[in-house]
TORZAMAR-125411 format. One record per residue (C-alpha): residue in three letters; x, y, z. Coordinates in pm, 1 decimal, decimal comma. Example, Ala and Ser with C-alpha at 12.3 -4.5 7.8 and 13.67 -1.06 7.14 Angstrom:
REM TORZAMAR-125411
ALA|1230,0|-450,0|780,0
SER|1367,0|-106,0|714,0
This chain:
REM TORZAMAR-125411
MET|0,0|0,0|0,0
ILE|279,9|244,6|88,4
TYR|444,9|185,6|-249,7
LEU|122,6|276,0|-429,9
GLU|89,1|590,2|-216,9
LEU|449,6|690,5|-288,4
PHE|397,5|621,2|-658,9
THR|75,2|825,7|-673,7
GLY|195,3|1111,0|-454,7
PHE|525,9|1169,0|-629,9
LEU|376,9|1112,0|-974,4
ILE|142,5|1403,3|-899,5
VAL|439,2|1613,9|-786,2
GLY|641,1|1521,4|-1093,6
LEU|355,0|1586,0|-1335,6
LEU|225,1|1912,3|-1191,5
SER|547,2|2086,0|-1086,2
PHE|628,1|2381,2|-1305,3
GLY|890,4|2647,2|-1251,0
GLY|1159,2|2448,0|-1077,1
ALA|1199,9|2318,9|-726,7
TYR|1088,6|2632,7|-544,5
GLY|766,8|2635,8|-742,9
ALA|715,7|2269,1|-651,6
ILE|753,4|2315,0|-275,5
PRO|384,5|2402,3|-212,1
LEU|274,4|2095,7|-409,4
ILE|527,1|1871,7|-233,0
ARG|410,2|2014,6|98,8
ASP|45,0|1940,4|20,1
VAL|118,1|1584,2|-93,0
VAL|352,7|1500,1|194,4
LEU|121,8|1644,2|461,0
SER|-195,1|1493,4|310,1
TYR|-43,6|1144,0|321,9
GLY|95,9|1210,7|670,2
TRP|449,0|1116,1|569,9
LEU|607,4|1410,0|754,8
ASP|485,4|1677,1|993,7
GLU|521,7|2049,5|922,0
ASP|841,6|2095,4|1125,1
THR|1017,3|1793,3|976,3
LEU|916,9|1901,7|626,4
THR|1061,3|2247,8|686,6
ASP|1386,0|2095,8|812,4
MET|1401,7|1864,8|511,5
ILE|1345,3|2154,9|270,7
ALA|1638,3|2335,7|432,3
ILE|1858,3|2025,3|417,1
SER|1752,2|1950,2|58,5
GLU|1840,6|2305,8|-41,4
SER|2186,7|2286,4|106,2
THR|2277,8|1942,4|-29,8
PRO|2373,0|1868,9|-391,2
GLY|2087,5|1788,1|-625,6
PRO|1740,6|1925,0|-688,1
ILE|1517,5|1987,6|-386,2
MET|1234,8|1781,8|-532,4
VAL|1457,8|1477,8|-584,9
ASN|1620,5|1507,7|-242,4
LEU|1282,3|1535,8|-69,5
ALA|1136,2|1245,7|-266,4
THR|1435,4|1029,5|-179,4
TYR|1414,6|1116,9|190,5
VAL|1038,7|1065,1|215,5
GLY|1055,0|737,0|23,7
SER|1338,5|617,0|245,5
SER|1163,2|717,3|567,6
GLN|840,8|544,5|463,5
ALA|960,4|229,7|285,6
GLY|1338,0|203,1|311,6
ILE|1565,9|181,8|9,9
PRO|1297,2|47,1|-228,7
GLY|1072,8|340,2|-131,8
ALA|1357,2|586,9|-189,3
VAL|1431,1|441,6|-533,2
LEU|1062,4|437,0|-631,1
SER|994,6|793,1|-511,4
THR|1304,4|933,2|-679,5
PHE|1234,5|754,4|-1007,6
ILE|867,6|856,6|-1017,9
VAL|928,0|1222,9|-932,8
VAL|1178,2|1268,5|-1219,5
LEU|1006,9|1046,3|-1477,5
PRO|743,6|1299,0|-1598,1
ALA|999,6|1577,5|-1647,6
PHE|1233,4|1337,0|-1826,1
LEU|959,2|1224,1|-2065,8
ILE|833,4|1578,6|-2123,7
ILE|1183,7|1703,4|-2209,7
ILE|1234,5|1415,1|-2452,1
LEU|895,8|1491,5|-2610,6
ILE|971,7|1861,4|-2641,1
ARG|1314,4|1794,6|-2786,2
ALA|1199,3|1530,4|-3032,3
VAL|861,2|1660,9|-3144,6
LEU|786,1|2008,6|-3024,5
ASN|1115,7|2190,5|-3082,2
LYS|965,3|2423,9|-3341,1
LEU|655,2|2482,3|-3131,6
TRP|873,2|2605,3|-2844,1
GLU|986,2|2895,6|-3064,3
ASN|624,6|2992,0|-3142,0
LYS|540,3|3343,0|-3019,8
TYR|219,7|3223,9|-2850,9
VAL|398,8|2950,9|-2659,6
GLN|660,6|3205,8|-2552,9
ALA|379,7|3439,7|-2440,6
VAL|236,6|3162,1|-2223,3
ILE|580,7|3096,0|-2072,1
ARG|631,8|3467,4|-2002,1
GLY|285,8|3478,3|-1843,5
LEU|368,2|3183,9|-1618,2
LYS|686,2|3341,9|-1479,8
PRO|505,7|3590,6|-1248,2
CYS|284,1|3306,0|-1125,2
ILE|589,7|3098,5|-1035,0
ILE|745,4|3397,5|-856,3
GLY|421,6|3435,8|-658,4
ILE|419,8|3067,6|-562,9
ILE|781,0|3085,6|-444,9
LEU|710,0|3403,9|-245,3
GLU|403,0|3244,9|-88,7
THR|605,7|2940,1|13,9
GLY|871,2|3156,4|175,2
CYS|609,2|3362,8|360,9
ILE|433,4|3049,3|490,1
MET|762,4|2905,0|614,5
ILE|858,7|3231,7|784,9
ILE|517,1|3274,6|945,3
LYS|465,0|2915,4|1056,7
ASN|819,2|2853,7|1175,0
GLY|930,8|3198,8|1279,7
ILE|662,6|3450,1|1368,3
ILE|368,2|3242,8|1495,8
PRO|564,8|3008,7|1728,4
VAL|744,2|3307,3|1882,4
PHE|425,2|3490,2|1970,5
GLN|200,8|3190,5|2048,8
ASP|428,3|2947,0|2226,8
GLY|708,7|3175,0|2339,4
LYS|946,2|2962,3|2130,0
ASP|1292,2|3060,8|2024,5
ILE|1303,5|3391,5|1834,2
LEU|1624,1|3290,6|1653,8
PRO|1458,8|3161,3|1330,4
LEU|1290,4|3499,3|1283,8
PHE|1617,8|3673,6|1368,2
PHE|1803,8|3456,1|1113,9
THR|1549,7|3542,3|845,5
VAL|1603,5|3915,2|896,6
ILE|1983,1|3877,3|898,3
LEU|1984,2|3662,9|583,0
MET|1756,8|3908,2|402,7
ALA|1993,5|4191,3|498,7
VAL|2300,3|3992,7|390,9
TYR|2133,8|3917,8|57,8
PHE|1979,2|4256,7|-24,5
VAL|2222,1|4512,2|126,4
PRO|2517,6|4427,3|-102,9
ARG|2283,0|4454,7|-402,5
ARG|2197,9|4810,2|-300,5
LEU|2538,7|4929,6|-183,8
ILE|2786,3|4772,7|-422,8
LYS|2545,8|4663,5|-698,9
LYS|2658,4|4301,5|-676,8
LYS|2452,9|3993,4|-614,2
MET|2556,6|3755,2|-341,6
SER|2623,0|3404,8|-462,5
PRO|2357,5|3155,6|-343,4
ILE|2639,2|2924,9|-238,2
MET|2789,6|3197,4|-19,9
LEU|2445,6|3262,1|132,2
ILE|2410,3|2891,7|215,4
VAL|2760,7|2884,7|366,2
PHE|2685,9|3199,9|567,4
SER|2358,3|3045,7|691,1
ALA|2535,9|2725,3|791,6
VAL|2811,1|2909,9|979,8
LEU|2556,6|3134,2|1153,9
GLY|2341,3|2833,9|1250,1
ILE|2637,3|2632,6|1376,6
ALA|2771,8|2927,3|1573,4
VAL|2443,4|3018,0|1741,4
TYR|2279,8|2678,1|1785,5
GLY|2610,7|2507,1|1856,3
LEU|2665,8|2749,6|2141,8
LYS|2307,7|2702,7|2258,4
ILE|2333,8|2322,3|2260,8
SER|2668,1|2328,3|2440,1
GLY|2515,9|2547,6|2713,0
VAL|2702,4|2869,4|2635,6
LYS|2487,1|3178,7|2689,8
HIS|2432,3|3400,9|2391,0
PHE|2234,3|3711,9|2308,3
């Protein structure tokens, strides 16, 4: 039964994801939570880990969920099924629809989809910030550090763009996040007072 659920769930993700991994996160979230494979906190942690490890987020998440639910066969099945639709679509586009891709109407549709994908990614980020940063702080009195990290990372990303007109490399942002997290949470776990 679990193999059928993994097949169905990740086939839906693979078929309906458009706009890359960040655009797929809301769909992955809905599928994973609806099947009860992960809770909200674990999913958020896995998104962060999947982002900072090599490979696409969607593939990393599918592999982890499949492994946690059905071991190595589940990981293989989930990974294969989540990439299969994109693989077949790319082959189809390359073999049959290459000329159609250059059509001005098709390009207009693609340009129209870009703002939608940006909105989906922004919505995902806002949900993660609110559910894991703002709401727990004010409702449960939880640690304010995730909210603090969000503000710092936004400043580190956007301030150089304004001041020196250079973008920060995503890799450098991930490294900075990792160092900041290790420094603060490492000190917290080891019992050293901070802030």
